N, CA, C and O atoms as a GROMACS GRO file, in nm:
protein
  300
    1MET      N    1   4.758 -18.271 -10.576
    1MET     CA    2   4.662 -18.321 -10.488
    1MET      C    3   4.557 -18.375 -10.475
    1MET      O    4   4.500 -18.336 -10.577
    2ALA      N    5   4.470 -18.452 -10.412
    2ALA     CA    6   4.364 -18.466 -10.373
    2ALA      C    7   4.301 -18.414 -10.264
    2ALA      O    8   4.347 -18.425 -10.150
    3ALA      N    9   4.215 -18.367 -10.288
    3ALA     CA   10   4.126 -18.315 -10.187
    3ALA      C   11   4.073 -18.379 -10.079
    3ALA      O   12   4.073 -18.327  -9.968
    4ASN      N   13   4.020 -18.506 -10.106
    4ASN     CA   14   3.972 -18.539 -10.019
    4ASN      C   15   4.049 -18.690  -9.956
    4ASN      O   16   3.990 -18.788  -9.909
    5LYS      N   17   4.162 -18.674  -9.971
    5LYS     CA   18   4.281 -18.772  -9.930
    5LYS      C   19   4.277 -18.809  -9.791
    5LYS      O   20   4.342 -18.725  -9.728
    6GLU      N   21   4.230 -18.894  -9.717
    6GLU     CA   22   4.249 -18.958  -9.587
    6GLU      C   23   4.383 -18.950  -9.555
    6GLU      O   24   4.470 -19.009  -9.619
    7TYR      N   25   4.403 -18.883  -9.460
    7TYR     CA   26   4.547 -18.931  -9.366
    7TYR      C   27   4.553 -19.013  -9.285
    7TYR      O   28   4.505 -18.991  -9.174
    8LYS      N   29   4.614 -19.131  -9.316
    8LYS     CA   30   4.644 -19.258  -9.270
    8LYS      C   31   4.758 -19.226  -9.191
    8LYS      O   32   4.858 -19.186  -9.250
    9SER      N   33   4.758 -19.241  -9.019
    9SER     CA   34   4.844 -19.238  -8.941
    9SER      C   35   4.893 -19.402  -8.951
    9SER      O   36   4.829 -19.503  -8.979
   10THR      N   37   5.036 -19.380  -8.914
   10THR     CA   38   5.064 -19.533  -8.881
   10THR      C   39   5.055 -19.574  -8.732
   10THR      O   40   5.009 -19.507  -8.639
   11GLU      N   41   5.109 -19.695  -8.729
   11GLU     CA   42   5.076 -19.745  -8.551
   11GLU      C   43   5.220 -19.679  -8.488
   11GLU      O   44   5.229 -19.634  -8.374
   12ALA      N   45   5.293 -19.681  -8.553
   12ALA     CA   46   5.442 -19.578  -8.495
   12ALA      C   47   5.381 -19.438  -8.456
   12ALA      O   48   5.378 -19.397  -8.340
   13HIS      N   49   5.338 -19.378  -8.550
   13HIS     CA   50   5.286 -19.268  -8.520
   13HIS      C   51   5.176 -19.267  -8.425
   13HIS      O   52   5.216 -19.181  -8.347
   14VAL      N   53   5.059 -19.309  -8.379
   14VAL     CA   54   4.993 -19.318  -8.326
   14VAL      C   55   5.023 -19.363  -8.161
   14VAL      O   56   4.962 -19.336  -8.058
   15ARG      N   57   5.151 -19.447  -8.188
   15ARG     CA   58   5.213 -19.463  -8.040
   15ARG      C   59   5.303 -19.348  -7.992
   15ARG      O   60   5.351 -19.345  -7.879
   16ALA      N   61   5.319 -19.267  -8.073
   16ALA     CA   62   5.462 -19.179  -8.013
   16ALA      C   63   5.342 -19.026  -7.968
   16ALA      O   64   5.340 -18.941  -7.879
   17VAL      N   65   5.253 -19.059  -8.091
   17VAL     CA   66   5.140 -18.916  -7.990
   17VAL      C   67   5.091 -18.995  -7.859
   17VAL      O   68   5.124 -18.943  -7.753
   18MET      N   69   5.058 -19.049  -7.856
   18MET     CA   70   4.979 -19.121  -7.747
   18MET      C   71   5.079 -19.124  -7.628
   18MET      O   72   5.049 -19.102  -7.510
   19LYS      N   73   5.236 -19.162  -7.690
   19LYS     CA   74   5.319 -19.155  -7.550
   19LYS      C   75   5.358 -18.994  -7.508
   19LYS      O   76   5.412 -18.976  -7.399
   20HIS      N   77   5.335 -18.904  -7.579
   20HIS     CA   78   5.370 -18.728  -7.602
   20HIS      C   79   5.259 -18.709  -7.469
   20HIS      O   80   5.285 -18.690  -7.350
   21ASN      N   81   5.113 -18.723  -7.546
   21ASN     CA   82   5.015 -18.693  -7.458
   21ASN      C   83   5.023 -18.753  -7.342
   21ASN      O   84   4.972 -18.685  -7.252
   22LYS      N   85   5.075 -18.875  -7.300
   22LYS     CA   86   5.083 -18.928  -7.158
   22LYS      C   87   5.162 -18.860  -7.050
   22LYS      O   88   5.141 -18.850  -6.929
   23LYS      N   89   5.292 -18.802  -7.152
   23LYS     CA   90   5.375 -18.754  -7.058
   23LYS      C   91   5.334 -18.600  -7.027
   23LYS      O   92   5.346 -18.553  -6.914
   24SER      N   93   5.286 -18.530  -7.133
   24SER     CA   94   5.244 -18.379  -7.126
   24SER      C   95   5.119 -18.326  -7.112
   24SER      O   96   5.102 -18.204  -7.119
   25TYR      N   97   5.032 -18.401  -7.094
   25TYR     CA   98   4.886 -18.370  -7.018
   25TYR      C   99   4.852 -18.464  -6.907
   25TYR      O  100   4.882 -18.580  -6.877
   26TRP      N  101   4.753 -18.339  -6.840
   26TRP     CA  102   4.700 -18.419  -6.745
   26TRP      C  103   4.549 -18.373  -6.722
   26TRP      O  104   4.498 -18.261  -6.717
   27HIS      N  105   4.495 -18.506  -6.710
   27HIS     CA  106   4.334 -18.507  -6.695
   27HIS      C  107   4.252 -18.506  -6.596
   27HIS      O  108   4.260 -18.599  -6.516
   28TYR      N  109   4.162 -18.411  -6.577
   28TYR     CA  110   4.063 -18.444  -6.485
   28TYR      C  111   3.918 -18.422  -6.552
   28TYR      O  112   3.871 -18.362  -6.649
   29ASN      N  113   3.876 -18.495  -6.454
   29ASN     CA  114   3.701 -18.513  -6.477
   29ASN      C  115   3.642 -18.400  -6.356
   29ASN      O  116   3.697 -18.373  -6.249
   30LEU      N  117   3.505 -18.342  -6.413
   30LEU     CA  118   3.438 -18.252  -6.376
   30LEU      C  119   3.294 -18.323  -6.333
   30LEU      O  120   3.228 -18.396  -6.407
   31SER      N  121   3.270 -18.298  -6.237
   31SER     CA  122   3.114 -18.365  -6.202
   31SER      C  123   3.037 -18.244  -6.149
   31SER      O  124   3.078 -18.180  -6.052
   32LEU      N  125   2.929 -18.216  -6.212
   32LEU     CA  126   2.880 -18.104  -6.141
   32LEU      C  127   2.727 -18.124  -6.116
   32LEU      O  128   2.660 -18.181  -6.202
   33ASN      N  129   2.664 -18.074  -5.990
   33ASN     CA  130   2.522 -18.123  -5.980
   33ASN      C  131   2.427 -18.046  -6.042
   33ASN      O  132   2.446 -17.927  -6.066
   34ARG      N  133   2.344 -18.093  -6.064
   34ARG     CA  134   2.251 -17.988  -6.200
   34ARG      C  135   2.147 -17.920  -6.092
   34ARG      O  136   2.056 -17.862  -6.150
   35ASN      N  137   2.140 -17.914  -5.947
   35ASN     CA  138   2.053 -17.845  -5.859
   35ASN      C  139   2.190 -17.730  -5.802
   35ASN      O  140   2.191 -17.610  -5.825
   36THR      N  141   2.262 -17.781  -5.750
   36THR     CA  142   2.359 -17.700  -5.666
   36THR      C  143   2.462 -17.606  -5.744
   36THR      O  144   2.506 -17.498  -5.706
   37ASP      N  145   2.492 -17.676  -5.867
   37ASP     CA  146   2.548 -17.612  -5.975
   37ASP      C  147   2.555 -17.578  -6.070
   37ASP      O  148   2.655 -17.568  -6.141
   38ALA      N  149   2.378 -17.538  -6.107
   38ALA     CA  150   2.336 -17.481  -6.236
   38ALA      C  151   2.406 -17.376  -6.306
   38ALA      O  152   2.446 -17.382  -6.423
   39GLU      N  153   2.421 -17.244  -6.195
   39GLU     CA  154   2.483 -17.109  -6.234
   39GLU      C  155   2.624 -17.192  -6.307
   39GLU      O  156   2.614 -17.194  -6.430
   40LEU      N  157   2.715 -17.240  -6.269
   40LEU     CA  158   2.825 -17.301  -6.316
   40LEU      C  159   2.796 -17.377  -6.461
   40LEU      O  160   2.856 -17.334  -6.560
   41ILE      N  161   2.725 -17.465  -6.473
   41ILE     CA  162   2.668 -17.526  -6.575
   41ILE      C  163   2.634 -17.426  -6.678
   41ILE      O  164   2.709 -17.414  -6.774
   42GLU      N  165   2.498 -17.332  -6.663
   42GLU     CA  166   2.492 -17.206  -6.743
   42GLU      C  167   2.622 -17.140  -6.765
   42GLU      O  168   2.594 -17.086  -6.872
   43MET      N  169   2.707 -17.116  -6.749
   43MET     CA  170   2.842 -17.043  -6.763
   43MET      C  171   2.920 -17.140  -6.853
   43MET      O  172   2.956 -17.106  -6.966
   44LEU      N  173   2.942 -17.249  -6.805
   44LEU     CA  174   2.983 -17.370  -6.911
   44LEU      C  175   2.960 -17.377  -7.066
   44LEU      O  176   3.039 -17.375  -7.160
   45ASP      N  177   2.818 -17.386  -7.058
   45ASP     CA  178   2.729 -17.403  -7.142
   45ASP      C  179   2.720 -17.302  -7.250
   45ASP      O  180   2.730 -17.335  -7.368
   46GLY      N  181   2.702 -17.172  -7.209
   46GLY     CA  182   2.715 -17.060  -7.282
   46GLY      C  183   2.872 -17.044  -7.321
   46GLY      O  184   2.879 -17.002  -7.437
   47ALA      N  185   2.978 -17.060  -7.272
   47ALA     CA  186   3.086 -17.052  -7.326
   47ALA      C  187   3.129 -17.119  -7.473
   47ALA      O  188   3.095 -17.233  -7.507
   48ASP      N  189   3.200 -17.038  -7.546
   48ASP     CA  190   3.265 -17.077  -7.646
   48ASP      C  191   3.363 -17.178  -7.642
   48ASP      O  192   3.372 -17.281  -7.708
   49ASN      N  193   3.441 -17.129  -7.547
   49ASN     CA  194   3.570 -17.188  -7.521
   49ASN      C  195   3.577 -17.228  -7.342
   49ASN      O  196   3.591 -17.137  -7.261
   50LYS      N  197   3.568 -17.345  -7.306
   50LYS     CA  198   3.509 -17.410  -7.187
   50LYS      C  199   3.626 -17.413  -7.148
   50LYS      O  200   3.658 -17.330  -7.063
   51LEU      N  201   3.719 -17.504  -7.193
   51LEU     CA  202   3.856 -17.490  -7.140
   51LEU      C  203   3.943 -17.391  -7.082
   51LEU      O  204   4.012 -17.396  -6.980
   52GLY      N  205   3.922 -17.279  -7.190
   52GLY     CA  206   3.977 -17.170  -7.172
   52GLY      C  207   3.920 -17.070  -7.030
   52GLY      O  208   3.988 -17.002  -6.952
   53LEU      N  209   3.784 -17.091  -7.033
   53LEU     CA  210   3.743 -17.026  -6.911
   53LEU      C  211   3.769 -17.093  -6.787
   53LEU      O  212   3.782 -17.027  -6.684
   54ILE      N  213   3.780 -17.259  -6.787
   54ILE     CA  214   3.818 -17.297  -6.678
   54ILE      C  215   3.962 -17.255  -6.650
   54ILE      O  216   3.977 -17.207  -6.538
   55LYS      N  217   4.060 -17.261  -6.716
   55LYS     CA  218   4.191 -17.213  -6.683
   55LYS      C  219   4.181 -17.088  -6.653
   55LYS      O  220   4.197 -17.076  -6.532
   56ASP      N  221   4.164 -16.989  -6.704
   56ASP     CA  222   4.133 -16.818  -6.678
   56ASP      C  223   4.107 -16.811  -6.520
   56ASP      O  224   4.178 -16.750  -6.440
   57ALA      N  225   3.966 -16.899  -6.482
   57ALA     CA  226   3.916 -16.907  -6.336
   57ALA      C  227   4.066 -16.976  -6.216
   57ALA      O  228   4.098 -16.926  -6.108
   58LEU      N  229   4.122 -17.080  -6.274
   58LEU     CA  230   4.208 -17.135  -6.203
   58LEU      C  231   4.344 -17.002  -6.187
   58LEU      O  232   4.413 -16.970  -6.090
   59ARG      N  233   4.339 -16.962  -6.299
   59ARG     CA  234   4.524 -16.878  -6.296
   59ARG      C  235   4.446 -16.723  -6.239
   59ARG      O  236   4.526 -16.640  -6.197
   60ASP      N  237   4.340 -16.695  -6.236
   60ASP     CA  238   4.300 -16.587  -6.133
   60ASP      C  239   4.304 -16.609  -6.024
   60ASP      O  240   4.352 -16.525  -5.948
   61HIS      N  241   4.251 -16.741  -5.971
   61HIS     CA  242   4.227 -16.810  -5.840
   61HIS      C  243   4.377 -16.806  -5.792
   61HIS      O  244   4.400 -16.787  -5.672
   62ALA      N  245   4.471 -16.824  -5.877
   62ALA     CA  246   4.619 -16.863  -5.811
   62ALA      C  247   4.673 -16.736  -5.791
   62ALA      O  248   4.721 -16.708  -5.681
   63LYS      N  249   4.670 -16.640  -5.898
   63LYS     CA  250   4.706 -16.477  -5.861
   63LYS      C  251   4.644 -16.448  -5.720
   63LYS      O  252   4.724 -16.419  -5.631
   64LYS      N  253   4.506 -16.453  -5.688
   64LYS     CA  254   4.478 -16.438  -5.560
   64LYS      C  255   4.548 -16.502  -5.443
   64LYS      O  256   4.597 -16.437  -5.352
   65LEU      N  257   4.549 -16.647  -5.452
   65LEU     CA  258   4.632 -16.703  -5.344
   65LEU      C  259   4.787 -16.658  -5.350
   65LEU      O  260   4.842 -16.650  -5.241
   66LYS      N  261   4.861 -16.629  -5.461
   66LYS     CA  262   4.992 -16.592  -5.438
   66LYS      C  263   5.000 -16.470  -5.375
   66LYS      O  264   5.067 -16.459  -5.272
   67ARG      N  265   4.919 -16.341  -5.441
   67ARG     CA  266   4.868 -16.208  -5.352
   67ARG      C  267   4.878 -16.243  -5.212
   67ARG      O  268   4.976 -16.214  -5.143
   68ARG      N  269   4.760 -16.316  -5.163
   68ARG     CA  270   4.742 -16.304  -5.026
   68ARG      C  271   4.873 -16.388  -4.915
   68ARG      O  272   4.892 -16.374  -4.795
   69ALA      N  273   4.936 -16.466  -5.009
   69ALA     CA  274   5.033 -16.491  -4.938
   69ALA      C  275   5.168 -16.412  -4.946
   69ALA      O  276   5.250 -16.447  -4.862
   70GLN      N  277   5.201 -16.328  -5.018
   70GLN     CA  278   5.243 -16.193  -4.969
   70GLN      C  279   5.230 -16.131  -4.920
   70GLN      O  280   5.328 -16.081  -4.865
   71THR      N  281   5.055 -16.060  -4.889
   71THR     CA  282   5.055 -15.970  -4.795
   71THR      C  283   5.088 -16.037  -4.648
   71THR      O  284   5.133 -15.971  -4.554
   72GLU      N  285   5.061 -16.168  -4.641
   72GLU     CA  286   5.059 -16.232  -4.520
   72GLU      C  287   5.190 -16.265  -4.456
   72GLU      O  288   5.202 -16.293  -4.336
   73THR      N  289   5.305 -16.259  -4.558
   73THR     CA  290   5.481 -16.265  -4.540
   73THR      C  291   5.480 -16.130  -4.482
   73THR      O  292   5.531 -16.111  -4.371
   74THR      N  293   5.432 -16.044  -4.539
   74THR     CA  294   5.500 -15.868  -4.496
   74THR      C  295   5.461 -15.836  -4.399
   74THR      O  296   5.523 -15.746  -4.343
   75GLU      N  297   5.342 -15.892  -4.332
   75GLU     CA  298   5.247 -15.866  -4.240
   75GLU      C  299   5.316 -15.870  -4.077
   75GLU      O  300   5.245 -15.848  -3.979
   0.00000   0.00000   0.00000
């Protein structure tokens, strides 16, 4: 097997991948202000895994909201 052989996707494969991605993924665009969000920009710039950092923060926030909702219903 040649080490430098390029993988060429067929048009059908590309369409199938695009269809799967459209059905499976949701995209968000995040805009941060350099002045008011500087600390967030620094955090993201310093992160090895920016998407993982954002997902972890969202999951932590969701857990807090869930706990808060549970305590409000028990009061």
